[in-house]
BABAFI-125557 format. One record per residue (C-alpha): residue in three letters; residue number from 0; x, y, z. Coordinates in steps of 0.05 Angstrom, whole numbers, plus 5000, padded with zeros to 4 digits. Example, Ala and Ser with C-alpha at 12.3 -4.5 7.8 and 13.67 -1.06 7.14 Angstrom:
# BABAFI-125557
+------+-----+------+------+------+
! code ! pos !    u !    v !    w !
+------+-----+------+------+------+
!  Ala !   0 ! 5246 ! 4910 ! 5156 !
!  Ser !   1 ! 5273 ! 4979 ! 5143 !
+------+-----+------+------+------+
This chain:
# BABAFI-125557
+------+-----+------+------+------+
! code ! pos !    u !    v !    w !
+------+-----+------+------+------+
!  Val !   0 ! 1588 ! 5288 ! 9394 !
!  Gly !   1 ! 1611 ! 5249 ! 9455 !
!  Lys !   2 ! 1619 ! 5180 ! 9484 !
!  Phe !   3 ! 1561 ! 5135 ! 9462 !
!  Arg !   4 ! 1542 ! 5068 ! 9433 !
!  Pro !   5 ! 1553 ! 5062 ! 9357 !
!  Pro !   6 ! 1486 ! 5044 ! 9325 !
!  Phe !   7 ! 1509 ! 4977 ! 9297 !
!  Ser !   8 ! 1462 ! 4916 ! 9295 !
!  Leu !   9 ! 1391 ! 4913 ! 9322 !
!  Glu !  10 ! 1411 ! 4885 ! 9390 !
!  Asn !  11 ! 1466 ! 4935 ! 9403 !
!  Thr !  12 ! 1423 ! 4993 ! 9379 !
!  Tyr !  13 ! 1371 ! 4977 ! 9432 !
!  Asp !  14 ! 1376 ! 5021 ! 9492 !
!  Pro !  15 ! 1398 ! 4974 ! 9549 !
!  Gly !  16 ! 1337 ! 4997 ! 9587 !
!  Thr !  17 ! 1291 ! 4967 ! 9534 !
!  Arg !  18 ! 1331 ! 4903 ! 9517 !
!  Leu !  19 ! 1285 ! 4842 ! 9518 !
!  Val !  20 ! 1340 ! 4792 ! 9535 !
!  Pro !  21 ! 1389 ! 4808 ! 9591 !
!  Glu !  22 ! 1450 ! 4794 ! 9547 !
!  Met !  23 ! 1460 ! 4804 ! 9473 !
!  Ser !  24 ! 1472 ! 4743 ! 9430 !
!  Pro !  25 ! 1545 ! 4717 ! 9430 !
!  Leu !  26 ! 1563 ! 4740 ! 9359 !
!  Ala !  27 ! 1533 ! 4809 ! 9370 !
!  Thr !  28 ! 1574 ! 4814 ! 9434 !
!  Gln !  29 ! 1636 ! 4794 ! 9395 !
!  Leu !  30 ! 1626 ! 4841 ! 9336 !
!  Ala !  31 ! 1593 ! 4904 ! 9365 !
!  Pro !  32 ! 1645 ! 4959 ! 9379 !
!  Ala !  33 ! 1655 ! 4984 ! 9450 !
!  Asn !  34 ! 1628 ! 5052 ! 9469 !
!  Ser !  35 ! 1677 ! 5105 ! 9447 !
!  Leu !  36 ! 1686 ! 5178 ! 9432 !
!  Gly !  37 ! 1651 ! 5195 ! 9367 !
!  Leu !  38 ! 1620 ! 5245 ! 9320 !
!  Met !  39 ! 1556 ! 5225 ! 9284 !
!  Ala !  40 ! 1503 ! 5259 ! 9241 !
!  Ser !  41 ! 1434 ! 5232 ! 9225 !
!  Gly !  42 ! 1372 ! 5251 ! 9186 !
!  His !  43 ! 1311 ! 5225 ! 9149 !
!  Asn !  44 ! 1277 ! 5236 ! 9083 !
!  Gly !  45 ! 1206 ! 5208 ! 9080 !
!  Asn !  46 ! 1209 ! 5136 ! 9104 !
!  Trp !  47 ! 1285 ! 5133 ! 9095 !
!  Asp !  48 ! 1333 ! 5149 ! 9152 !
!  Trp !  49 ! 1409 ! 5151 ! 9155 !
!  Arg !  50 ! 1468 ! 5158 ! 9202 !
!  Ala !  51 ! 1541 ! 5170 ! 9188 !
!  Gly !  52 ! 1599 ! 5181 ! 9236 !
!  Trp !  53 ! 1671 ! 5172 ! 9258 !
!  Phe !  54 ! 1692 ! 5139 ! 9324 !
!  Ser !  55 ! 1759 ! 5137 ! 9359 !
!  Ser !  56 ! 1799 ! 5072 ! 9367 !
!  Asp !  57 ! 1809 ! 5086 ! 9441 !
!  Arg !  58 ! 1769 ! 5049 ! 9494 !
!  Asp !  59 ! 1764 ! 5075 ! 9564 !
!  Glu !  60 ! 1713 ! 5063 ! 9621 !
!  Asn !  61 ! 1711 ! 5138 ! 9632 !
!  Leu !  62 ! 1725 ! 5184 ! 9573 !
!  Pro !  63 ! 1763 ! 5156 ! 9513 !
!  Gly !  64 ! 1814 ! 5198 ! 9477 !
!  Val !  65 ! 1822 ! 5212 ! 9403 !
!  Glu !  66 ! 1872 ! 5157 ! 9387 !
!  Gly !  67 ! 1889 ! 5118 ! 9324 !
!  Ser !  68 ! 1854 ! 5127 ! 9258 !
!  Gly !  69 ! 1788 ! 5103 ! 9286 !
!  Tyr !  70 ! 1732 ! 5074 ! 9244 !
!  Leu !  71 ! 1675 ! 5099 ! 9200 !
!  Leu !  72 ! 1602 ! 5080 ! 9208 !
!  Ala !  73 ! 1546 ! 5085 ! 9157 !
!  Ser !  74 ! 1474 ! 5063 ! 9168 !
!  Ile !  75 ! 1410 ! 5068 ! 9129 !
!  Gly !  76 ! 1339 ! 5045 ! 9146 !
!  Tyr !  77 ! 1271 ! 5044 ! 9115 !
!  Leu !  78 ! 1207 ! 5049 ! 9155 !
!  Phe !  79 ! 1152 ! 5008 ! 9121 !
!  Gln !  80 ! 1102 ! 5025 ! 9175 !
!  Gly !  81 ! 1106 ! 5070 ! 9236 !
!  Gly !  82 ! 1065 ! 5120 ! 9274 !
!  Thr !  83 ! 1111 ! 5180 ! 9262 !
!  Gly !  84 ! 1131 ! 5168 ! 9190 !
!  Lys !  85 ! 1205 ! 5171 ! 9210 !
!  Ala !  86 ! 1253 ! 5131 ! 9251 !
!  Pro !  87 ! 1241 ! 5141 ! 9326 !
!  Pro !  88 ! 1298 ! 5153 ! 9376 !
!  Leu !  89 ! 1346 ! 5095 ! 9385 !
!  Gly !  90 ! 1318 ! 5043 ! 9433 !
!  Glu !  91 ! 1250 ! 5077 ! 9436 !
!  Glu !  92 ! 1217 ! 5046 ! 9374 !
!  Arg !  93 ! 1158 ! 5022 ! 9415 !
!  Arg !  94 ! 1134 ! 5029 ! 9486 !
!  Gly !  95 ! 1080 ! 4979 ! 9506 !
!  Pro !  96 ! 1034 ! 4933 ! 9467 !
!  Arg !  97 ! 0985 ! 4988 ! 9448 !
!  Ala !  98 ! 1036 ! 5027 ! 9407 !
!  Asn !  99 ! 1026 ! 5034 ! 9332 !
!  Ala ! 100 ! 1048 ! 4979 ! 9285 !
!  Tyr ! 101 ! 1122 ! 4984 ! 9267 !
!  Gln ! 102 ! 1162 ! 4953 ! 9210 !
!  Arg ! 103 ! 1234 ! 4976 ! 9195 !
!  Trp ! 104 ! 1292 ! 4948 ! 9155 !
!  His ! 105 ! 1364 ! 4970 ! 9168 !
!  Leu ! 106 ! 1434 ! 4962 ! 9139 !
!  Asp ! 107 ! 1495 ! 4981 ! 9182 !
!  Tyr ! 108 ! 1567 ! 4981 ! 9158 !
!  Ile ! 109 ! 1632 ! 4995 ! 9195 !
!  Tyr ! 110 ! 1700 ! 5005 ! 9162 !
!  Asn ! 111 ! 1759 ! 5000 ! 9210 !
!  Ile ! 112 ! 1813 ! 5049 ! 9186 !
!  Asp ! 113 ! 1862 ! 5034 ! 9242 !
!  Glu ! 114 ! 1921 ! 4992 ! 9219 !
!  Gly ! 115 ! 1955 ! 4989 ! 9286 !
!  Gly ! 116 ! 1900 ! 4953 ! 9324 !
!  Ser ! 117 ! 1837 ! 4984 ! 9351 !
!  Gly ! 118 ! 1815 ! 4983 ! 9424 !
!  Ser ! 119 ! 1743 ! 4993 ! 9403 !
!  Ile ! 120 ! 1746 ! 4934 ! 9354 !
!  Pro ! 121 ! 1797 ! 4889 ! 9387 !
!  Met ! 122 ! 1786 ! 4827 ! 9343 !
!  Gly ! 123 ! 1820 ! 4862 ! 9286 !
!  Tyr ! 124 ! 1759 ! 4863 ! 9240 !
!  Lys ! 125 ! 1765 ! 4908 ! 9180 !
!  His ! 126 ! 1693 ! 4905 ! 9157 !
!  Leu ! 127 ! 1630 ! 4896 ! 9200 !
!  Leu ! 128 ! 1561 ! 4887 ! 9170 !
!  Ser ! 129 ! 1492 ! 4881 ! 9199 !
!  Thr ! 130 ! 1425 ! 4879 ! 9164 !
!  Gly ! 131 ! 1356 ! 4858 ! 9187 !
!  Ile ! 132 ! 1284 ! 4876 ! 9200 !
!  Arg ! 133 ! 1240 ! 4889 ! 9261 !
!  Val ! 134 ! 1165 ! 4881 ! 9261 !
!  Ser ! 135 ! 1117 ! 4901 ! 9317 !
!  Glu ! 136 ! 1043 ! 4886 ! 9311 !
!  Gly ! 137 ! 0996 ! 4886 ! 9370 !
!  Arg ! 138 ! 1022 ! 4839 ! 9424 !
!  Leu ! 139 ! 1077 ! 4810 ! 9380 !
!  Asp ! 140 ! 1147 ! 4838 ! 9369 !
!  Val ! 141 ! 1196 ! 4801 ! 9322 !
!  Leu ! 142 ! 1266 ! 4818 ! 9297 !
!  Gly ! 143 ! 1315 ! 4783 ! 9252 !
!  Asp ! 144 ! 1387 ! 4805 ! 9242 !
!  Phe ! 145 ! 1446 ! 4780 ! 9200 !
!  Leu ! 146 ! 1517 ! 4796 ! 9224 !
!  Leu ! 147 ! 1584 ! 4791 ! 9189 !
!  Gly ! 148 ! 1655 ! 4807 ! 9211 !
!  Asn ! 149 ! 1714 ! 4803 ! 9163 !
!  Gly ! 150 ! 1787 ! 4826 ! 9162 !
!  Glu ! 151 ! 1857 ! 4807 ! 9139 !
!  Asp ! 152 ! 1880 ! 4795 ! 9211 !
!  Ala ! 153 ! 1815 ! 4765 ! 9237 !
!  Ser ! 154 ! 1775 ! 4703 ! 9223 !
!  Thr ! 155 ! 1712 ! 4715 ! 9183 !
!  Ala ! 156 ! 1651 ! 4704 ! 9227 !
!  Trp ! 157 ! 1577 ! 4708 ! 9209 !
!  Gly ! 158 ! 1511 ! 4692 ! 9242 !
!  Leu ! 159 ! 1436 ! 4702 ! 9248 !
!  Thr ! 160 ! 1393 ! 4722 ! 9307 !
!  Leu ! 161 ! 1317 ! 4711 ! 9310 !
!  Gln ! 162 ! 1283 ! 4742 ! 9370 !
!  Gly ! 163 ! 1210 ! 4749 ! 9388 !
!  Ser ! 164 ! 1165 ! 4771 ! 9446 !
!  Tyr ! 165 ! 1091 ! 4766 ! 9462 !
!  Trp ! 166 ! 1051 ! 4803 ! 9515 !
!  Leu ! 167 ! 1015 ! 4751 ! 9557 !
!  Met ! 168 ! 0986 ! 4808 ! 9599 !
!  Asp ! 169 ! 0983 ! 4879 ! 9572 !
!  Asp ! 170 ! 1040 ! 4922 ! 9600 !
!  Ala ! 171 ! 1054 ! 4869 ! 9653 !
!  Val ! 172 ! 1080 ! 4800 ! 9631 !
!  Arg ! 173 ! 1119 ! 4788 ! 9568 !
!  Leu ! 174 ! 1142 ! 4721 ! 9539 !
!  Val ! 175 ! 1211 ! 4726 ! 9505 !
!  Ala ! 176 ! 1247 ! 4676 ! 9460 !
!  Arg ! 177 ! 1311 ! 4678 ! 9419 !
!  Tyr ! 178 ! 1350 ! 4632 ! 9372 !
!  His ! 179 ! 1421 ! 4650 ! 9352 !
!  Tyr ! 180 ! 1468 ! 4616 ! 9302 !
!  Ala ! 181 ! 1540 ! 4634 ! 9288 !
!  Asp ! 182 ! 1594 ! 4604 ! 9244 !
!  Thr ! 183 ! 1665 ! 4618 ! 9221 !
!  Asp ! 184 ! 1720 ! 4594 ! 9174 !
!  Asp ! 185 ! 1769 ! 4585 ! 9232 !
!  Glu ! 186 ! 1769 ! 4533 ! 9288 !
!  Ala ! 187 ! 1775 ! 4588 ! 9341 !
!  Gly ! 188 ! 1739 ! 4644 ! 9305 !
!  Leu ! 189 ! 1679 ! 4647 ! 9353 !
!  Leu ! 190 ! 1681 ! 4668 ! 9426 !
!  Ser ! 191 ! 1627 ! 4654 ! 9477 !
!  Gly ! 192 ! 1628 ! 4682 ! 9547 !
!  Trp ! 193 ! 1594 ! 4659 ! 9611 !
!  Gly ! 194 ! 1582 ! 4697 ! 9675 !
!  Ile ! 195 ! 1578 ! 4771 ! 9691 !
!  Pro ! 196 ! 1623 ! 4817 ! 9648 !
!  Ser ! 197 ! 1676 ! 4856 ! 9684 !
!  Pro ! 198 ! 1648 ! 4922 ! 9712 !
!  Lys ! 199 ! 1716 ! 4955 ! 9701 !
!  Ser ! 200 ! 1705 ! 4962 ! 9626 !
!  Asp ! 201 ! 1645 ! 4984 ! 9584 !
!  Thr ! 202 ! 1668 ! 4942 ! 9525 !
!  Leu ! 203 ! 1617 ! 4895 ! 9495 !
!  Gln ! 204 ! 1671 ! 4845 ! 9477 !
!  Ala ! 205 ! 1667 ! 4774 ! 9504 !
!  Phe ! 206 ! 1739 ! 4780 ! 9531 !
!  Gln ! 207 ! 1712 ! 4814 ! 9593 !
!  Tyr ! 208 ! 1674 ! 4752 ! 9616 !
!  Pro ! 209 ! 1705 ! 4708 ! 9670 !
!  Val ! 210 ! 1697 ! 4645 ! 9627 !
!  Val ! 211 ! 1709 ! 4648 ! 9552 !
!  Arg ! 212 ! 1709 ! 4589 ! 9504 !
!  Thr ! 213 ! 1726 ! 4587 ! 9429 !
!  Gly ! 214 ! 1697 ! 4546 ! 9373 !
!  Asp ! 215 ! 1675 ! 4547 ! 9300 !
!  Glu ! 216 ! 1600 ! 4538 ! 9305 !
!  Leu ! 217 ! 1550 ! 4561 ! 9358 !
!  His ! 218 ! 1476 ! 4551 ! 9371 !
!  Ser ! 219 ! 1438 ! 4587 ! 9427 !
!  Phe ! 220 ! 1366 ! 4579 ! 9450 !
!  Tyr ! 221 ! 1335 ! 4626 ! 9501 !
!  Gly ! 222 ! 1266 ! 4630 ! 9532 !
!  Gly ! 223 ! 1241 ! 4672 ! 9590 !
!  Leu ! 224 ! 1191 ! 4718 ! 9621 !
!  Asn ! 225 ! 1195 ! 4793 ! 9634 !
!  Phe ! 226 ! 1152 ! 4823 ! 9689 !
!  His ! 227 ! 1141 ! 4898 ! 9677 !
!  Ile ! 228 ! 1130 ! 4932 ! 9744 !
!  Phe ! 229 ! 1133 ! 5003 ! 9716 !
!  Gly ! 230 ! 1134 ! 4999 ! 9640 !
!  Asp ! 231 ! 1204 ! 4988 ! 9613 !
!  Tyr ! 232 ! 1234 ! 5027 ! 9670 !
!  Leu ! 233 ! 1228 ! 4975 ! 9725 !
!  Leu ! 234 ! 1223 ! 4902 ! 9710 !
!  Leu ! 235 ! 1241 ! 4832 ! 9733 !
!  Gln ! 236 ! 1271 ! 4782 ! 9684 !
!  Thr ! 237 ! 1282 ! 4707 ! 9687 !
!  Gly ! 238 ! 1302 ! 4659 ! 9632 !
!  Leu ! 239 ! 1337 ! 4595 ! 9612 !
!  Glu ! 240 ! 1389 ! 4590 ! 9557 !
!  Tyr ! 241 ! 1419 ! 4528 ! 9523 !
!  Arg ! 242 ! 1484 ! 4536 ! 9483 !
!  Ile ! 243 ! 1522 ! 4488 ! 9438 !
!  Leu ! 244 ! 1593 ! 4508 ! 9419 !
!  Lys ! 245 ! 1626 ! 4460 ! 9369 !
!  Asn ! 246 ! 1700 ! 4444 ! 9357 !
!  Asn ! 247 ! 1721 ! 4476 ! 9422 !
!  Glu ! 248 ! 1797 ! 4481 ! 9430 !
!  Ser ! 249 ! 1794 ! 4498 ! 9505 !
!  Leu ! 250 ! 1768 ! 4430 ! 9526 !
!  Thr ! 251 ! 1784 ! 4357 ! 9513 !
!  Glu ! 252 ! 1713 ! 4346 ! 9486 !
!  Pro ! 253 ! 1704 ! 4378 ! 9417 !
!  Asp ! 254 ! 1632 ! 4399 ! 9430 !
!  Tyr ! 255 ! 1613 ! 4439 ! 9491 !
!  Asp ! 256 ! 1541 ! 4449 ! 9513 !
!  Ser ! 257 ! 1514 ! 4486 ! 9573 !
!  Trp ! 258 ! 1451 ! 4508 ! 9609 !
!  Leu ! 259 ! 1447 ! 4577 ! 9640 !
!  Trp ! 260 ! 1389 ! 4602 ! 9683 !
!  Gln ! 261 ! 1388 ! 4674 ! 9704 !
!  Ala ! 262 ! 1341 ! 4719 ! 9742 !
!  Gly ! 263 ! 1346 ! 4792 ! 9762 !
!  Gly ! 264 ! 1317 ! 4861 ! 9762 !
!  Arg ! 265 ! 1331 ! 4923 ! 9720 !
!  Ala ! 266 ! 1316 ! 4996 ! 9732 !
!  Ala ! 267 ! 1325 ! 5049 ! 9677 !
!  Phe ! 268 ! 1323 ! 5124 ! 9687 !
+------+-----+------+------+------+
């Protein structure tokens, strides 16, 4: 019970301290609910694990209130291979290249009960779905995730994220790559943000970016290096991303492409 991140989608479920790419993919950013006040139960039976909970519609940078009808979350996963025989804590599936092999499939579903508009899910989506698999084997770590958002008052959006990493030097230097594709049935159904999100809100929504563009098809390619100074707890990251946003309504040119280079450090406690 408390304010926490709803475990929806592989990228959003990652603890920010262990996230391989500085920013989540655009569609995951658009669909994943903001941190809110919630109540969740979880458990496991053999290789199966599950989570179920209710979250408030309120969104606040401090402590959200119990407002609106909220939304329901249900999640199941199956651990094909793992050192513990059950799902490890969120964001701590694997620490370092010498950890045991890990293979897990998941299915996450959110049903938005709120008819009056949710602050946690501001796009007006009624149904959110995420399913995918993560595989860790030796130096290699790969994940694939399919995302879908649907609702009567929102454009249907769907997409796929493929992300991988490879340890060039054990516990020290990690090569990271990601491809992301998103599509929609509406000309302005996708949002893509550039820049640093506003620090005044903890929402994951793209609306908090200083520059936001809309379109109906998006491709994103990212490649970079992570330098681990002290495990996952202190690292330097640098990477280059190329995005293509098609049928953009914000500009005179229908297709908008951009290059983004970023570098920085991260400390997790």
